[in-house]
Backbone as CSV, one residue per row, in Angstrom:
resi,resn,N_x,N_y,N_z,CA_x,CA_y,CA_z,C_x,C_y,C_z
1,MET,-5.746,-51.793,26.694,-6.311,-50.392,27.028,-7.234,-50.044,25.817
2,LYS,-8.375,-50.346,25.891,-9.162,-50.094,24.814,-9.873,-48.312,25.161
3,LEU,-9.673,-47.721,24.012,-10.410,-46.232,24.011,-11.508,-46.137,23.687
4,THR,-12.559,-45.298,24.238,-13.773,-44.973,23.298,-13.642,-43.900,22.641
5,LEU,-14.684,-43.648,21.964,-14.815,-42.456,21.043,-14.366,-41.162,21.884
6,PRO,-15.269,-41.062,22.722,-15.342,-39.788,23.731,-14.008,-39.718,24.379
7,GLY,-12.936,-40.812,24.666,-12.004,-40.719,25.243,-10.804,-40.143,24.257
8,LEU,-10.903,-41.213,23.182,-9.972,-40.437,22.128,-10.685,-39.050,21.507
9,LEU,-11.353,-38.276,21.464,-11.843,-37.171,20.926,-10.690,-36.251,22.330
10,PHE,-11.268,-36.619,23.676,-10.534,-35.630,24.539,-9.091,-35.931,24.581
11,LEU,-8.285,-37.104,23.955,-7.211,-37.236,24.216,-6.606,-36.524,22.929
12,LEU,-7.084,-36.461,21.758,-6.824,-35.599,20.882,-6.883,-34.169,20.898
13,ALA,-7.935,-33.765,21.791,-8.191,-32.325,21.980,-7.080,-31.694,22.951
14,SER,-6.712,-32.756,23.765,-5.612,-32.241,24.866,-4.126,-32.041,24.114
15,PHE,-3.966,-32.790,22.975,-2.758,-32.586,22.375,-2.667,-31.470,21.671
16,LEU,-3.852,-30.924,21.034,-4.001,-29.772,20.115,-3.827,-28.321,20.761
17,VAL,-4.530,-28.240,22.039,-4.824,-27.182,23.150,-3.196,-26.312,23.465
18,PRO,-2.500,-27.094,23.698,-1.376,-26.440,23.980,-0.452,-26.289,22.737
19,MET,-0.780,-26.752,21.646,0.160,-26.546,20.653,-0.376,-25.149,19.934
20,SER,-2.000,-24.746,19.882,-2.311,-23.834,19.351,-2.016,-22.714,20.421
21,ALA,-1.831,-22.922,21.437,-1.595,-21.658,22.525,-0.179,-21.092,22.651
22,GLN,0.642,-22.029,22.089,2.092,-21.838,22.005,2.259,-20.948,20.549
23,ALA,1.648,-21.468,19.774,1.876,-20.756,18.613,1.585,-19.684,18.367
24,ASN,0.422,-19.120,19.029,0.102,-17.845,19.320,0.713,-16.845,20.153
25,ASP,1.624,-17.563,21.133,2.137,-16.575,22.158,3.007,-15.808,21.432
26,GLY,4.054,-16.524,20.709,5.277,-15.703,19.933,4.952,-14.864,18.912
27,ALA,3.789,-14.870,18.308,3.530,-14.517,16.979,3.099,-12.781,17.278
28,PRO,3.483,-12.207,16.124,3.484,-10.780,16.022,1.798,-10.636,15.781
29,ALA,1.485,-9.489,16.326,-0.257,-8.944,16.276,-0.468,-8.917,14.817
30,ASN,-1.393,-9.125,14.143,-2.061,-8.975,13.142,-1.966,-7.758,12.720
31,PRO,-1.604,-6.998,11.520,-1.258,-5.791,11.356,-2.994,-5.019,11.148
32,GLN,-3.233,-4.182,11.442,-4.595,-3.247,11.034,-4.606,-2.313,9.893
33,TYR,-4.709,-2.932,8.982,-4.194,-1.698,7.658,-5.400,-0.713,7.651
34,THR,-4.864,0.536,7.186,-5.793,1.604,7.286,-5.007,2.503,6.207
35,TYR,-6.300,3.280,5.382,-6.264,3.826,4.407,-5.896,5.454,4.529
36,TYR,-4.905,6.004,3.816,-4.943,7.721,4.368,-5.161,7.812,2.677
37,THR,-6.412,8.804,2.383,-6.460,9.519,0.958,-5.950,10.824,0.886
38,LEU,-5.091,11.258,-0.152,-4.572,12.505,-0.284,-5.519,13.294,-1.236
39,ALA,-5.630,14.449,-0.374,-6.811,15.164,-0.740,-6.187,16.715,-0.987
40,PRO,-6.633,17.410,-1.937,-7.439,17.018,-3.066,-6.767,16.083,-4.117
41,ASP,-7.475,15.666,-5.109,-6.713,14.343,-6.326,-5.752,15.143,-6.876
42,ILE,-4.813,14.549,-7.617,-3.733,15.208,-7.953,-4.213,15.387,-9.851
43,THR,-3.825,16.656,-10.288,-3.960,16.629,-11.363,-2.796,17.495,-11.917
44,THR,-2.451,16.405,-13.097,-1.081,16.765,-13.695,-0.611,16.602,-15.147
45,ASN,0.360,17.091,-15.708,0.641,16.897,-16.852,1.518,15.786,-17.175
46,TYR,1.569,15.044,-18.230,2.265,13.992,-18.613,2.756,14.254,-20.439
47,VAL,3.974,13.678,-20.803,4.741,13.719,-21.938,3.722,13.138,-23.173
48,THR,3.581,14.148,-24.115,3.004,13.609,-25.113,3.679,14.260,-26.571
49,GLN,3.183,13.400,-27.637,3.869,13.903,-28.843,2.984,14.950,-29.549
50,GLY,3.457,15.976,-30.186,2.813,17.131,-30.689,2.635,18.274,-30.166
51,LYS,1.858,19.120,-30.343,1.283,20.109,-29.663,0.125,19.904,-28.702
52,LYS,-0.516,18.764,-28.104,-1.525,18.612,-27.492,-1.023,18.412,-26.151
53,ILE,-1.517,18.986,-25.042,-0.892,18.445,-23.440,-1.717,17.470,-23.019
54,GLY,-1.049,16.623,-22.457,-1.887,15.347,-21.868,-2.096,15.626,-20.250
55,TYR,-3.274,15.149,-19.735,-3.869,15.766,-18.342,-3.990,14.119,-17.671
56,LEU,-3.678,14.130,-16.514,-3.990,13.208,-15.747,-4.534,13.470,-14.421
57,ARG,-5.613,12.780,-14.334,-6.051,13.224,-12.587,-6.065,11.963,-12.008
58,LEU,-5.355,11.626,-10.887,-5.558,10.592,-9.920,-5.995,11.037,-8.181
59,GLN,-6.797,10.134,-7.939,-6.983,9.899,-6.631,-6.081,8.921,-6.110
60,VAL,-5.424,9.128,-4.936,-4.491,8.282,-4.611,-4.555,7.999,-2.905
61,ASP,-4.600,6.523,-2.650,-4.883,6.081,-1.351,-3.416,5.369,-0.867
62,LEU,-3.024,5.837,0.183,-1.957,5.090,0.925,-2.320,4.172,2.252
63,MET,-1.670,2.873,1.755,-2.050,1.960,2.869,-1.002,1.832,3.751
64,VAL,-1.523,1.970,5.145,-0.245,1.647,6.156,-0.891,0.648,6.982
65,ALA,0.098,-0.189,7.791,-0.168,-1.448,8.198,-0.448,-0.934,10.000
66,ASP,-0.834,0.348,10.163,-0.676,0.735,11.594,-1.549,1.984,11.589
67,PRO,-2.536,1.891,12.510,-3.662,3.446,12.195,-2.483,4.475,12.895
68,SER,-1.541,4.018,13.386,-0.751,5.008,14.750,0.405,5.902,13.433
69,LEU,0.523,5.123,12.510,1.277,5.964,11.329,0.643,6.866,10.373
70,ILE,-0.676,6.912,10.546,-1.150,7.946,9.657,-0.934,9.734,9.830
71,PRO,-0.879,9.758,10.950,-0.404,11.312,11.163,0.976,11.444,10.624
72,GLU,1.592,10.730,10.613,3.210,10.722,9.863,2.915,11.038,8.481
73,VAL,2.069,10.071,8.132,1.851,10.131,6.477,1.041,11.461,6.484
74,GLU,0.441,12.034,7.129,-0.359,13.234,6.814,0.406,13.973,6.774
75,HIS,1.387,13.955,7.737,2.728,15.369,7.908,3.366,15.517,6.804
76,HIS,3.542,14.268,6.001,4.556,14.088,4.866,3.469,14.328,3.488
77,ALA,2.647,14.434,3.482,1.635,14.421,2.440,2.269,15.421,1.395
78,PRO,2.679,16.693,1.296,3.098,17.509,0.403,4.182,17.038,-0.200
79,LEU,4.971,16.339,0.444,6.517,15.629,-0.401,5.766,14.201,-0.937
80,ILE,5.104,13.476,-0.513,4.289,12.541,-1.124,3.571,12.789,-2.541
81,ARG,2.896,13.845,-2.466,2.374,14.497,-3.688,3.280,15.084,-4.670
82,ASP,4.208,15.764,-4.084,5.274,16.074,-5.017,6.082,14.988,-6.066
83,ALA,6.461,14.106,-4.966,6.958,12.583,-5.519,6.241,12.455,-6.838
84,ILE,4.833,11.938,-6.423,3.996,11.394,-7.811,3.899,12.397,-8.486
85,ILE,3.928,13.761,-8.471,3.633,14.470,-9.557,4.860,14.451,-10.378
86,SER,5.712,14.293,-9.781,7.367,14.340,-10.403,7.729,13.449,-11.378
87,ILE,7.060,11.978,-10.936,7.167,10.572,-11.566,6.325,10.855,-12.837
88,ILE,5.101,11.369,-12.439,4.059,11.185,-13.544,4.456,12.135,-14.704
89,GLY,5.185,13.336,-14.490,5.288,14.045,-15.236,6.405,13.898,-16.182
90,GLN,7.107,12.809,-16.035,8.109,11.989,-16.969,7.908,10.984,-17.715
91,GLN,6.539,10.674,-17.626,6.196,9.392,-18.470,5.421,9.855,-19.805
92,PRO,5.649,8.989,-20.679,5.128,9.213,-21.972,3.704,8.708,-21.952
93,GLU,2.987,9.175,-23.040,1.786,8.851,-22.960,1.142,7.755,-23.356
94,ALA,2.011,7.074,-24.151,1.872,5.138,-24.233,1.863,4.764,-22.804
95,ARG,2.609,5.059,-21.944,2.552,4.244,-20.814,1.275,4.653,-20.029
96,VAL,1.247,5.934,-19.651,0.226,6.360,-19.034,-1.460,5.868,-19.696
97,LYS,-1.669,5.351,-20.710,-2.604,5.133,-21.304,-2.884,3.379,-21.291
98,SER,-1.973,2.791,-21.182,-2.103,1.487,-21.318,-1.942,0.865,-19.616
99,LEU,-2.478,-0.324,-19.371,-2.766,-0.908,-18.088,-1.333,-1.315,-17.346
100,ALA,-0.663,-2.034,-18.272,0.540,-2.247,-17.792,1.490,-1.111,-17.360
101,GLY,1.353,-0.088,-18.177,2.135,0.846,-17.741,1.671,1.970,-16.662
102,ARG,0.513,1.778,-16.334,-0.194,2.284,-15.185,0.173,1.433,-14.078
103,GLU,0.236,0.250,-14.221,0.996,-0.422,-13.069,2.508,-0.118,-12.775
104,GLU,2.981,0.103,-13.608,4.713,0.549,-13.498,5.041,2.005,-13.012
105,ILE,3.895,2.812,-13.381,3.797,4.094,-12.694,3.520,3.886,-11.349
106,ARG,2.422,3.152,-10.762,2.158,2.916,-9.387,3.391,2.342,-8.807
107,GLN,3.816,1.361,-9.279,4.851,0.887,-8.409,6.339,1.517,-8.381
108,ALA,6.414,2.746,-9.416,7.700,3.710,-9.250,7.079,4.452,-7.977
109,CYS,5.884,5.051,-8.114,5.341,6.123,-7.185,5.789,5.312,-5.576
110,LEU,5.377,4.140,-5.442,5.340,3.571,-4.241,6.510,3.120,-3.947
111,ASN,7.662,3.058,-4.431,9.306,2.835,-4.308,9.818,4.062,-4.037
112,LYS,9.432,5.288,-5.037,9.896,6.494,-4.554,9.589,7.117,-3.387
113,VAL,8.260,7.194,-3.051,7.733,7.829,-1.750,8.205,7.040,-0.498
114,ASN,8.400,5.208,-0.892,8.978,4.601,0.595,10.289,5.271,0.860
115,GLU,11.278,5.294,-0.275,12.314,5.538,-0.105,12.680,7.368,0.407
116,LEU,11.581,8.362,0.069,11.875,9.499,0.259,11.274,9.408,1.930
117,LEU,10.403,8.719,2.472,9.545,8.750,3.585,10.670,7.760,4.548
118,LEU,11.511,7.028,4.035,12.375,6.414,4.939,13.719,7.372,5.014
119,ILE,13.904,8.154,4.614,15.177,9.254,4.612,14.182,10.227,5.952
120,GLU,13.162,10.539,5.545,12.870,11.505,6.517,12.491,11.091,7.893
121,THR,11.896,9.731,8.068,11.220,9.091,9.197,12.161,7.924,9.739
122,ASN,12.992,7.378,8.810,13.695,6.264,9.024,12.899,4.957,9.513
123,LYS,11.609,4.965,8.957,10.645,3.800,8.606,10.061,3.651,7.410
124,ARG,9.573,2.659,7.141,9.155,2.492,5.859,7.683,2.521,5.975
125,LEU,6.709,3.689,5.652,5.444,3.981,6.068,4.451,3.029,5.500
126,LEU,4.297,3.397,3.971,3.523,2.531,3.313,3.555,1.280,2.919
127,THR,2.714,0.483,2.846,2.794,-0.721,2.709,2.027,-1.148,1.033
128,GLU,1.261,-0.001,0.727,0.770,-0.042,-0.484,0.554,1.309,-1.412
129,LEU,0.249,1.599,-2.241,-0.028,2.762,-2.447,-0.931,2.927,-3.676
130,LEU,-2.093,3.061,-3.761,-3.488,2.863,-4.655,-3.621,4.067,-5.570
131,PHE,-3.979,3.873,-6.838,-4.758,4.542,-7.527,-6.081,4.131,-7.739
132,THR,-6.960,5.138,-7.095,-8.560,4.878,-6.965,-9.201,5.287,-7.670
133,LYS,-8.713,6.382,-8.351,-9.295,7.016,-9.629,-8.357,7.522,-10.332
134,TYR,-8.611,7.006,-12.075,-7.260,7.202,-12.738,-7.788,7.765,-14.268
135,LEU,-7.906,8.998,-14.590,-8.376,9.704,-15.838,-7.411,10.501,-16.306
136,TYR,-7.264,9.928,-17.773,-6.367,10.908,-18.217,-7.104,11.102,-19.964
137,GLN,-6.648,12.366,-20.083,-6.956,13.198,-21.430,-6.055,13.638,-22.565
């Protein structure tokens, strides 16, 4: 049996179509990431040495995997804001001013907020917590 190029292509295509259709049937839908910005910006103090006071101003964006979770996040915004302020208030000046320290603070905030939201809602609402504005003095 001799196959021609069009026949070979048709045969190949007939094998690929059922496999791709089966692969998509059981797969969950792709997440539709949505952001919620805490407003107004968070302005708080951090630990410094000496008599000067350190200030940090943050704009925080919260990323969720499903837009239907935004009302729950918005409802718990005061709890989220308080957790972030509490964590920052315990940070030393060196950590606040370094890039590695900033990432550690961000991760600590994400973990604490997700922990609190899990207690309140029985769901892990946040996919990510981002500092979109980070100004210290």
